[in-house]
N, C-alpha and C positions, 0 to 999 in steps of 0.2 A: 114214420118209414116211407122213402123216397116211390118214384112212380121207377124207377127202375126197375128195384126190387119186388116190384107189386106187378113188373110189366115180364118179367124173367120167371118168377112164380117161387122167388126163395124163401115169398111169409108161408112159405103155403110148407115146406120145409122143414119135417123139426127139426130141435136146436143138434143132437145129433146129426143131423143128414148135414146143417148147416159149416159146424164143426165139423165137420168132415172136408164141405168145399172152400173153407178158409185152408183146410189146410194141402187142399191140389192149387188153390189162384197158390199162397204161398210157393210154392215148391216149384210151379209152374216162372215165376219170376230171375231174373238174370242176378249172378253173384255181383255182380256193382250196375249201377245206374252211373248214368249224369250228372251233372247237377239240375239243367233242365228239367228232369224230371222229377226232380223232388219241389213238391204243391210249395209257393209263400208261406204260407199260414204254419206246413213243420219247420220251416228254418226260423220263422218268429217265435214258434212256440216253442222250438232249441233254444233258440235265442233268449228267452223270459227263462224256462227253466236254469236254465245257467244260471244268468244274472242270481237267482233263489240263491243255490248253493253256493253263491263264495259271497251271496250278505248272509249264511246262516249257516254258517261251519257247523258240523259238527250235527249236522240234524240231517234224520238217515239211516241208511246202511251201504259199503261197501257191495258192489255185486256178489262178490264172490258169499257173502253173509248171507243174503239176498237168496243165491242158487243150494244153498246148505240147508235155507232151510224147508221151502220147495222138493229138494229132495230126502229131508225126513220125510216129508208129510208122504211119500209112499210111494 
């Protein structure tokens, strides 16, 4: 666990409190971000996943199917 999380006391929150905090942070983000706001490691990860998807066609599910599966859970 990072020192920042400990310093902020986040490590003392319950799981439901942490999830609420995540939701509040997510909601506080702007609708769009500038390219310089995206960490380089995010871009590398997206590129890696894109290359994997191109070389493994048919693997995985389309996003719409994933959403339907999640909605069916309740």
